[in-house]
PyMOL commands that place a pseudoatom at each C-alpha (Angstrom):
pseudoatom trace, name=CA, resn=UNK, resi=1, chain=A, elem=C, hetatm=0, pos=[-18.987, 3.984, 0.002]
pseudoatom trace, name=CA, resn=UNK, resi=2, chain=A, elem=C, hetatm=0, pos=[-18.257, 7.271, 2.234]
pseudoatom trace, name=CA, resn=UNK, resi=3, chain=A, elem=C, hetatm=0, pos=[-14.800, 5.477, 2.832]
pseudoatom trace, name=CA, resn=UNK, resi=4, chain=A, elem=C, hetatm=0, pos=[-14.231, 4.383, -0.729]
pseudoatom trace, name=CA, resn=UNK, resi=5, chain=A, elem=C, hetatm=0, pos=[-15.470, 7.798, -1.833]
pseudoatom trace, name=CA, resn=UNK, resi=6, chain=A, elem=C, hetatm=0, pos=[-12.965, 9.984, 0.458]
pseudoatom trace, name=CA, resn=UNK, resi=7, chain=A, elem=C, hetatm=0, pos=[-10.031, 7.404, -0.217]
pseudoatom trace, name=CA, resn=UNK, resi=8, chain=A, elem=C, hetatm=0, pos=[-10.307, 8.274, -3.938]
pseudoatom trace, name=CA, resn=UNK, resi=9, chain=A, elem=C, hetatm=0, pos=[-10.760, 12.212, -3.387]
pseudoatom trace, name=CA, resn=UNK, resi=10, chain=A, elem=C, hetatm=0, pos=[-7.324, 11.890, -1.814]
pseudoatom trace, name=CA, resn=UNK, resi=11, chain=A, elem=C, hetatm=0, pos=[-5.485, 9.700, -4.232]
pseudoatom trace, name=CA, resn=UNK, resi=12, chain=A, elem=C, hetatm=0, pos=[-6.725, 12.538, -6.680]
pseudoatom trace, name=CA, resn=UNK, resi=13, chain=A, elem=C, hetatm=0, pos=[-6.036, 15.620, -4.730]
pseudoatom trace, name=CA, resn=UNK, resi=14, chain=A, elem=C, hetatm=0, pos=[-2.416, 14.038, -4.146]
pseudoatom trace, name=CA, resn=UNK, resi=15, chain=A, elem=C, hetatm=0, pos=[-1.905, 12.619, -7.659]
pseudoatom trace, name=CA, resn=UNK, resi=16, chain=A, elem=C, hetatm=0, pos=[-3.041, 16.122, -9.385]
pseudoatom trace, name=CA, resn=UNK, resi=17, chain=A, elem=C, hetatm=0, pos=[-0.838, 18.529, -7.157]
pseudoatom trace, name=CA, resn=UNK, resi=18, chain=A, elem=C, hetatm=0, pos=[1.932, 16.682, -7.617]
pseudoatom trace, name=CA, resn=UNK, resi=19, chain=A, elem=C, hetatm=0, pos=[1.481, 16.702, -11.212]
pseudoatom trace, name=CA, resn=UNK, resi=20, chain=A, elem=C, hetatm=0, pos=[1.640, 20.144, -11.529]
pseudoatom trace, name=CA, resn=UNK, resi=21, chain=A, elem=C, hetatm=0, pos=[4.967, 20.477, -8.706]
pseudoatom trace, name=CA, resn=UNK, resi=22, chain=A, elem=C, hetatm=0, pos=[6.586, 18.391, -11.362]
pseudoatom trace, name=CA, resn=UNK, resi=23, chain=A, elem=C, hetatm=0, pos=[5.680, 19.871, -14.443]
pseudoatom trace, name=CA, resn=UNK, resi=24, chain=A, elem=C, hetatm=0, pos=[6.347, 23.346, -12.940]
pseudoatom trace, name=CA, resn=UNK, resi=25, chain=A, elem=C, hetatm=0, pos=[9.121, 22.901, -10.703]
pseudoatom trace, name=CA, resn=UNK, resi=26, chain=A, elem=C, hetatm=0, pos=[12.897, 21.897, -11.290]
pseudoatom trace, name=CA, resn=UNK, resi=27, chain=A, elem=C, hetatm=0, pos=[14.048, 19.242, -8.796]
pseudoatom trace, name=CA, resn=UNK, resi=28, chain=A, elem=C, hetatm=0, pos=[15.228, 21.792, -5.795]
pseudoatom trace, name=CA, resn=UNK, resi=29, chain=A, elem=C, hetatm=0, pos=[13.629, 24.864, -6.638]
pseudoatom trace, name=CA, resn=UNK, resi=30, chain=A, elem=C, hetatm=0, pos=[11.504, 26.630, -4.800]
pseudoatom trace, name=CA, resn=UNK, resi=31, chain=A, elem=C, hetatm=0, pos=[8.439, 29.423, -5.034]
pseudoatom trace, name=CA, resn=UNK, resi=32, chain=A, elem=C, hetatm=0, pos=[7.979, 31.529, -1.566]
pseudoatom trace, name=CA, resn=UNK, resi=33, chain=A, elem=C, hetatm=0, pos=[3.995, 31.946, -1.051]
pseudoatom trace, name=CA, resn=UNK, resi=34, chain=A, elem=C, hetatm=0, pos=[4.542, 33.289, 2.516]
pseudoatom trace, name=CA, resn=UNK, resi=35, chain=A, elem=C, hetatm=0, pos=[8.356, 34.820, 2.325]
pseudoatom trace, name=CA, resn=UNK, resi=36, chain=A, elem=C, hetatm=0, pos=[9.703, 33.219, 5.759]
pseudoatom trace, name=CA, resn=UNK, resi=37, chain=A, elem=C, hetatm=0, pos=[7.040, 30.761, 6.570]
pseudoatom trace, name=CA, resn=UNK, resi=38, chain=A, elem=C, hetatm=0, pos=[6.265, 28.547, 3.460]
pseudoatom trace, name=CA, resn=UNK, resi=39, chain=A, elem=C, hetatm=0, pos=[7.151, 27.838, 0.113]
pseudoatom trace, name=CA, resn=UNK, resi=40, chain=A, elem=C, hetatm=0, pos=[5.961, 25.354, -2.628]
pseudoatom trace, name=CA, resn=UNK, resi=41, chain=A, elem=C, hetatm=0, pos=[9.115, 23.176, -3.113]
pseudoatom trace, name=CA, resn=UNK, resi=42, chain=A, elem=C, hetatm=0, pos=[10.019, 20.217, -5.583]
pseudoatom trace, name=CA, resn=UNK, resi=43, chain=A, elem=C, hetatm=0, pos=[11.725, 17.704, -3.136]
pseudoatom trace, name=CA, resn=UNK, resi=44, chain=A, elem=C, hetatm=0, pos=[11.728, 13.712, -3.377]
pseudoatom trace, name=CA, resn=UNK, resi=45, chain=A, elem=C, hetatm=0, pos=[11.584, 11.624, -0.327]
pseudoatom trace, name=CA, resn=UNK, resi=46, chain=A, elem=C, hetatm=0, pos=[13.205, 8.612, -0.592]
pseudoatom trace, name=CA, resn=UNK, resi=47, chain=A, elem=C, hetatm=0, pos=[12.667, 7.643, 3.497]
pseudoatom trace, name=CA, resn=UNK, resi=48, chain=A, elem=C, hetatm=0, pos=[8.780, 7.633, 4.664]
pseudoatom trace, name=CA, resn=UNK, resi=49, chain=A, elem=C, hetatm=0, pos=[7.464, 10.355, 7.560]
pseudoatom trace, name=CA, resn=UNK, resi=50, chain=A, elem=C, hetatm=0, pos=[10.618, 12.800, 7.779]
pseudoatom trace, name=CA, resn=UNK, resi=51, chain=A, elem=C, hetatm=0, pos=[13.239, 11.341, 5.840]
pseudoatom trace, name=CA, resn=UNK, resi=52, chain=A, elem=C, hetatm=0, pos=[12.720, 8.164, 8.570]
pseudoatom trace, name=CA, resn=UNK, resi=53, chain=A, elem=C, hetatm=0, pos=[14.912, 5.109, 6.399]
pseudoatom trace, name=CA, resn=UNK, resi=54, chain=A, elem=C, hetatm=0, pos=[16.208, 7.451, 4.001]
pseudoatom trace, name=CA, resn=UNK, resi=55, chain=A, elem=C, hetatm=0, pos=[19.813, 6.014, 4.477]
pseudoatom trace, name=CA, resn=UNK, resi=56, chain=A, elem=C, hetatm=0, pos=[18.627, 2.341, 3.429]
pseudoatom trace, name=CA, resn=UNK, resi=57, chain=A, elem=C, hetatm=0, pos=[19.908, 1.301, 0.393]
pseudoatom trace, name=CA, resn=UNK, resi=58, chain=A, elem=C, hetatm=0, pos=[16.827, 1.804, -2.501]
pseudoatom trace, name=CA, resn=UNK, resi=59, chain=A, elem=C, hetatm=0, pos=[17.131, -2.193, -2.907]
pseudoatom trace, name=CA, resn=UNK, resi=60, chain=A, elem=C, hetatm=0, pos=[15.939, -2.770, 0.724]
pseudoatom trace, name=CA, resn=UNK, resi=61, chain=A, elem=C, hetatm=0, pos=[14.133, 0.588, 0.973]
pseudoatom trace, name=CA, resn=UNK, resi=62, chain=A, elem=C, hetatm=0, pos=[11.431, 0.450, -1.446]
pseudoatom trace, name=CA, resn=UNK, resi=63, chain=A, elem=C, hetatm=0, pos=[10.521, -2.989, -1.364]
pseudoatom trace, name=CA, resn=UNK, resi=64, chain=A, elem=C, hetatm=0, pos=[9.948, -2.485, 2.239]
pseudoatom trace, name=CA, resn=UNK, resi=65, chain=A, elem=C, hetatm=0, pos=[8.013, 0.465, 1.698]
pseudoatom trace, name=CA, resn=UNK, resi=66, chain=A, elem=C, hetatm=0, pos=[5.529, -0.988, -0.863]
pseudoatom trace, name=CA, resn=UNK, resi=67, chain=A, elem=C, hetatm=0, pos=[5.420, -4.308, 1.207]
pseudoatom trace, name=CA, resn=UNK, resi=68, chain=A, elem=C, hetatm=0, pos=[4.559, -2.156, 4.340]
pseudoatom trace, name=CA, resn=UNK, resi=69, chain=A, elem=C, hetatm=0, pos=[2.028, -0.287, 2.383]
pseudoatom trace, name=CA, resn=UNK, resi=70, chain=A, elem=C, hetatm=0, pos=[0.341, -2.827, 0.509]
pseudoatom trace, name=CA, resn=UNK, resi=71, chain=A, elem=C, hetatm=0, pos=[-0.151, -5.086, 3.877]
pseudoatom trace, name=CA, resn=UNK, resi=72, chain=A, elem=C, hetatm=0, pos=[-1.446, -1.630, 5.773]
pseudoatom trace, name=CA, resn=UNK, resi=73, chain=A, elem=C, hetatm=0, pos=[-3.715, -0.911, 2.870]
pseudoatom trace, name=CA, resn=UNK, resi=74, chain=A, elem=C, hetatm=0, pos=[-5.144, -4.384, 2.586]
pseudoatom trace, name=CA, resn=UNK, resi=75, chain=A, elem=C, hetatm=0, pos=[-5.813, -4.439, 6.780]
pseudoatom trace, name=CA, resn=UNK, resi=76, chain=A, elem=C, hetatm=0, pos=[-7.405, -0.481, 6.741]
pseudoatom trace, name=CA, resn=UNK, resi=77, chain=A, elem=C, hetatm=0, pos=[-9.945, -2.254, 3.863]
pseudoatom trace, name=CA, resn=UNK, resi=78, chain=A, elem=C, hetatm=0, pos=[-10.914, -5.029, 6.186]
pseudoatom trace, name=CA, resn=UNK, resi=79, chain=A, elem=C, hetatm=0, pos=[-10.888, -3.507, 9.152]
pseudoatom trace, name=CA, resn=UNK, resi=80, chain=A, elem=C, hetatm=0, pos=[-13.376, -0.547, 8.106]
pseudoatom trace, name=CA, resn=UNK, resi=81, chain=A, elem=C, hetatm=0, pos=[-15.503, -3.663, 6.163]
pseudoatom trace, name=CA, resn=UNK, resi=82, chain=A, elem=C, hetatm=0, pos=[-15.755, -5.984, 9.079]
pseudoatom trace, name=CA, resn=UNK, resi=83, chain=A, elem=C, hetatm=0, pos=[-15.973, -3.302, 12.168]
pseudoatom trace, name=CA, resn=UNK, resi=84, chain=A, elem=C, hetatm=0, pos=[-16.729, 0.566, 10.789]
pseudoatom trace, name=CA, resn=UNK, resi=85, chain=A, elem=C, hetatm=0, pos=[-18.489, 0.572, 7.606]
pseudoatom trace, name=CA, resn=UNK, resi=86, chain=A, elem=C, hetatm=0, pos=[-21.886, 1.807, 9.799]
pseudoatom trace, name=CA, resn=UNK, resi=87, chain=A, elem=C, hetatm=0, pos=[-19.274, 4.105, 11.631]
pseudoatom trace, name=CA, resn=UNK, resi=88, chain=A, elem=C, hetatm=0, pos=[-19.036, 7.629, 9.875]
pseudoatom trace, name=CA, resn=UNK, resi=89, chain=A, elem=C, hetatm=0, pos=[-16.590, 9.374, 11.693]
pseudoatom trace, name=CA, resn=UNK, resi=90, chain=A, elem=C, hetatm=0, pos=[-14.402, 6.063, 11.213]
pseudoatom trace, name=CA, resn=UNK, resi=91, chain=A, elem=C, hetatm=0, pos=[-14.646, 5.714, 7.906]
pseudoatom trace, name=CA, resn=UNK, resi=92, chain=A, elem=C, hetatm=0, pos=[-13.940, 9.781, 6.906]
pseudoatom trace, name=CA, resn=UNK, resi=93, chain=A, elem=C, hetatm=0, pos=[-10.775, 8.909, 9.031]
pseudoatom trace, name=CA, resn=UNK, resi=94, chain=A, elem=C, hetatm=0, pos=[-9.457, 5.603, 7.643]
pseudoatom trace, name=CA, resn=UNK, resi=95, chain=A, elem=C, hetatm=0, pos=[-10.327, 6.853, 4.324]
pseudoatom trace, name=CA, resn=UNK, resi=96, chain=A, elem=C, hetatm=0, pos=[-8.327, 9.591, 4.744]
pseudoatom trace, name=CA, resn=UNK, resi=97, chain=A, elem=C, hetatm=0, pos=[-5.131, 7.359, 5.871]
pseudoatom trace, name=CA, resn=UNK, resi=98, chain=A, elem=C, hetatm=0, pos=[-6.093, 5.035, 2.710]
pseudoatom trace, name=CA, resn=UNK, resi=99, chain=A, elem=C, hetatm=0, pos=[-6.310, 7.577, 0.131]
pseudoatom trace, name=CA, resn=UNK, resi=100, chain=A, elem=C, hetatm=0, pos=[-2.757, 9.098, 1.525]
pseudoatom trace, name=CA, resn=UNK, resi=101, chain=A, elem=C, hetatm=0, pos=[-1.030, 5.336, 1.731]
pseudoatom trace, name=CA, resn=UNK, resi=102, chain=A, elem=C, hetatm=0, pos=[-2.592, 4.659, -1.967]
pseudoatom trace, name=CA, resn=UNK, resi=103, chain=A, elem=C, hetatm=0, pos=[-0.985, 8.367, -3.197]
pseudoatom trace, name=CA, resn=UNK, resi=104, chain=A, elem=C, hetatm=0, pos=[2.644, 7.811, -1.812]
pseudoatom trace, name=CA, resn=UNK, resi=105, chain=A, elem=C, hetatm=0, pos=[2.182, 4.602, -2.946]
pseudoatom trace, name=CA, resn=UNK, resi=106, chain=A, elem=C, hetatm=0, pos=[1.663, 5.363, -7.367]
pseudoatom trace, name=CA, resn=UNK, resi=107, chain=A, elem=C, hetatm=0, pos=[5.051, 7.941, -5.822]
pseudoatom trace, name=CA, resn=UNK, resi=108, chain=A, elem=C, hetatm=0, pos=[6.854, 5.002, -4.769]
pseudoatom trace, name=CA, resn=UNK, resi=109, chain=A, elem=C, hetatm=0, pos=[5.665, 2.794, -8.015]
pseudoatom trace, name=CA, resn=UNK, resi=110, chain=A, elem=C, hetatm=0, pos=[6.342, 5.599, -10.312]
pseudoatom trace, name=CA, resn=UNK, resi=111, chain=A, elem=C, hetatm=0, pos=[9.700, 7.081, -8.410]
pseudoatom trace, name=CA, resn=UNK, resi=112, chain=A, elem=C, hetatm=0, pos=[11.205, 5.150, -6.596]
pseudoatom trace, name=CA, resn=UNK, resi=113, chain=A, elem=C, hetatm=0, pos=[10.212, 8.344, -4.073]
pseudoatom trace, name=CA, resn=UNK, resi=114, chain=A, elem=C, hetatm=0, pos=[7.415, 10.414, -2.738]
pseudoatom trace, name=CA, resn=UNK, resi=115, chain=A, elem=C, hetatm=0, pos=[7.294, 13.822, -4.351]
pseudoatom trace, name=CA, resn=UNK, resi=116, chain=A, elem=C, hetatm=0, pos=[6.715, 16.504, -1.417]
pseudoatom trace, name=CA, resn=UNK, resi=117, chain=A, elem=C, hetatm=0, pos=[5.780, 19.820, -1.996]
pseudoatom trace, name=CA, resn=UNK, resi=118, chain=A, elem=C, hetatm=0, pos=[4.425, 22.024, 1.196]
pseudoatom trace, name=CA, resn=UNK, resi=119, chain=A, elem=C, hetatm=0, pos=[7.641, 23.623, 3.001]
pseudoatom trace, name=CA, resn=UNK, resi=120, chain=A, elem=C, hetatm=0, pos=[6.779, 25.150, 6.221]
pseudoatom trace, name=CA, resn=UNK, resi=121, chain=A, elem=C, hetatm=0, pos=[9.561, 27.197, 8.182]
pseudoatom trace, name=CA, resn=UNK, resi=122, chain=A, elem=C, hetatm=0, pos=[10.289, 29.830, 10.376]
pseudoatom trace, name=CA, resn=UNK, resi=123, chain=A, elem=C, hetatm=0, pos=[13.372, 31.743, 8.611]
pseudoatom trace, name=CA, resn=UNK, resi=124, chain=A, elem=C, hetatm=0, pos=[15.896, 28.894, 7.907]
pseudoatom trace, name=CA, resn=UNK, resi=125, chain=A, elem=C, hetatm=0, pos=[14.136, 26.602, 10.212]
pseudoatom trace, name=CA, resn=UNK, resi=126, chain=A, elem=C, hetatm=0, pos=[12.198, 23.967, 8.297]
pseudoatom trace, name=CA, resn=UNK, resi=127, chain=A, elem=C, hetatm=0, pos=[9.682, 21.077, 9.172]
pseudoatom trace, name=CA, resn=UNK, resi=128, chain=A, elem=C, hetatm=0, pos=[10.309, 18.319, 6.970]
pseudoatom trace, name=CA, resn=UNK, resi=129, chain=A, elem=C, hetatm=0, pos=[8.190, 19.043, 3.886]
pseudoatom trace, name=CA, resn=UNK, resi=130, chain=A, elem=C, hetatm=0, pos=[5.332, 17.213, 3.152]
pseudoatom trace, name=CA, resn=UNK, resi=131, chain=A, elem=C, hetatm=0, pos=[1.900, 16.410, 0.974]
pseudoatom trace, name=CA, resn=UNK, resi=132, chain=A, elem=C, hetatm=0, pos=[-1.349, 16.110, 0.685]
pseudoatom trace, name=CA, resn=UNK, resi=133, chain=A, elem=C, hetatm=0, pos=[-1.189, 12.423, 1.341]
pseudoatom trace, name=CA, resn=UNK, resi=134, chain=A, elem=C, hetatm=0, pos=[0.957, 13.070, 4.078]
pseudoatom trace, name=CA, resn=UNK, resi=135, chain=A, elem=C, hetatm=0, pos=[-1.783, 15.635, 5.124]
pseudoatom trace, name=CA, resn=UNK, resi=136, chain=A, elem=C, hetatm=0, pos=[-5.072, 13.032, 4.761]
pseudoatom trace, name=CA, resn=UNK, resi=137, chain=A, elem=C, hetatm=0, pos=[-3.018, 10.481, 7.059]
pseudoatom trace, name=CA, resn=UNK, resi=138, chain=A, elem=C, hetatm=0, pos=[-2.133, 12.647, 9.409]
pseudoatom trace, name=CA, resn=UNK, resi=139, chain=A, elem=C, hetatm=0, pos=[-5.789, 14.382, 9.689]
pseudoatom trace, name=CA, resn=UNK, resi=140, chain=A, elem=C, hetatm=0, pos=[-6.741, 10.576, 8.811]
pseudoatom trace, name=CA, resn=UNK, resi=141, chain=A, elem=C, hetatm=0, pos=[-5.112, 9.646, 12.709]
pseudoatom trace, name=CA, resn=UNK, resi=142, chain=A, elem=C, hetatm=0, pos=[-6.047, 12.896, 14.331]
pseudoatom trace, name=CA, resn=UNK, resi=143, chain=A, elem=C, hetatm=0, pos=[-9.973, 11.594, 12.982]
pseudoatom trace, name=CA, resn=UNK, resi=144, chain=A, elem=C, hetatm=0, pos=[-9.020, 8.311, 14.236]
pseudoatom trace, name=CA, resn=UNK, resi=145, chain=A, elem=C, hetatm=0, pos=[-8.014, 9.406, 17.777]
pseudoatom trace, name=CA, resn=UNK, resi=146, chain=A, elem=C, hetatm=0, pos=[-10.873, 11.197, 18.403]
pseudoatom trace, name=CA, resn=UNK, resi=147, chain=A, elem=C, hetatm=0, pos=[-13.324, 9.005, 17.672]
pseudoatom trace, name=CA, resn=UNK, resi=148, chain=A, elem=C, hetatm=0, pos=[-11.520, 6.654, 20.519]
pseudoatom trace, name=CA, resn=UNK, resi=149, chain=A, elem=C, hetatm=0, pos=[-12.083, 9.980, 22.980]
pseudoatom trace, name=CA, resn=UNK, resi=150, chain=A, elem=C, hetatm=0, pos=[-15.784, 10.284, 22.004]
pseudoatom trace, name=CA, resn=UNK, resi=151, chain=A, elem=C, hetatm=0, pos=[-16.423, 6.216, 22.316]
pseudoatom trace, name=CA, resn=UNK, resi=152, chain=A, elem=C, hetatm=0, pos=[-14.487, 6.667, 25.514]
pseudoatom trace, name=CA, resn=UNK, resi=153, chain=A, elem=C, hetatm=0, pos=[-16.699, 9.372, 26.538]
pseudoatom trace, name=CA, resn=UNK, resi=154, chain=A, elem=C, hetatm=0, pos=[-19.899, 8.053, 25.650]
pseudoatom trace, name=CA, resn=UNK, resi=155, chain=A, elem=C, hetatm=0, pos=[-18.793, 4.628, 27.425]
pseudoatom trace, name=CA, resn=UNK, resi=156, chain=A, elem=C, hetatm=0, pos=[-17.839, 6.407, 30.808]
pseudoatom trace, name=CA, resn=UNK, resi=157, chain=A, elem=C, hetatm=0, pos=[-21.355, 8.717, 30.746]
pseudoatom trace, name=CA, resn=UNK, resi=158, chain=A, elem=C, hetatm=0, pos=[-23.488, 5.338, 29.875]
pseudoatom trace, name=CA, resn=UNK, resi=159, chain=A, elem=C, hetatm=0, pos=[-21.115, 3.074, 32.854]
pseudoatom trace, name=CA, resn=UNK, resi=160, chain=A, elem=C, hetatm=0, pos=[-22.996, 5.219, 35.652]
pseudoatom trace, name=CA, resn=UNK, resi=161, chain=A, elem=C, hetatm=0, pos=[-26.252, 5.202, 34.157]
pseudoatom trace, name=CA, resn=UNK, resi=162, chain=A, elem=C, hetatm=0, pos=[-26.007, 1.574, 34.169]
pseudoatom trace, name=CA, resn=UNK, resi=163, chain=A, elem=C, hetatm=0, pos=[-24.642, 0.868, 37.897]
pseudoatom trace, name=CA, resn=UNK, resi=164, chain=A, elem=C, hetatm=0, pos=[-27.420, 2.802, 39.198]
pseudoatom trace, name=CA, resn=UNK, resi=165, chain=A, elem=C, hetatm=0, pos=[-30.269, 0.873, 37.133]
pseudoatom trace, name=CA, resn=UNK, resi=166, chain=A, elem=C, hetatm=0, pos=[-28.427, -1.886, 38.743]
pseudoatom trace, name=CA, resn=UNK, resi=167, chain=A, elem=C, hetatm=0, pos=[-28.439, -0.759, 42.231]
pseudoatom trace, name=CA, resn=UNK, resi=168, chain=A, elem=C, hetatm=0, pos=[-32.734, -0.463, 42.213]
pseudoatom trace, name=CA, resn=UNK, resi=169, chain=A, elem=C, hetatm=0, pos=[-33.212, -3.845, 41.421]
for i in range(1, 169): cmd.bond("trace and resi %d" % i, "trace and resi %d" % (i + 1))
show_as sticks, trace
zoom trace
């Protein structure tokens, strides 16, 4: 259940923050929060992460991203249900990824693009704007990597003990 609660929380936070941005700002408008470093902006991203495939025709781009997201979300739910439903850290990680994917999917279905609004920069050098869904996906991937490293460490600690036990027999 944790997996679904995390995903739902991400979807709700993502959509609520985007709704505030769309209602409060004009497209292209920005509000400095930490001048010279962080602004809240309203931009529409037609591509994926960092504008990937943004120049592709909308007739191809949108169906492609929608299909990829539906397939990925289905695989995430299947993988979690089949292999990880009892594991807490991967459940949280996959819930974050699923919630982020669905949050951005809702934008693609509603606007044909994704609403981004977090703009970090140093002077005029900007990191690509992103949103809560993007953040959840990135954190989820990081937690999955952490879980893999922790599993690897547990296996390596267990392996010498298993070898010693086998040598005694």
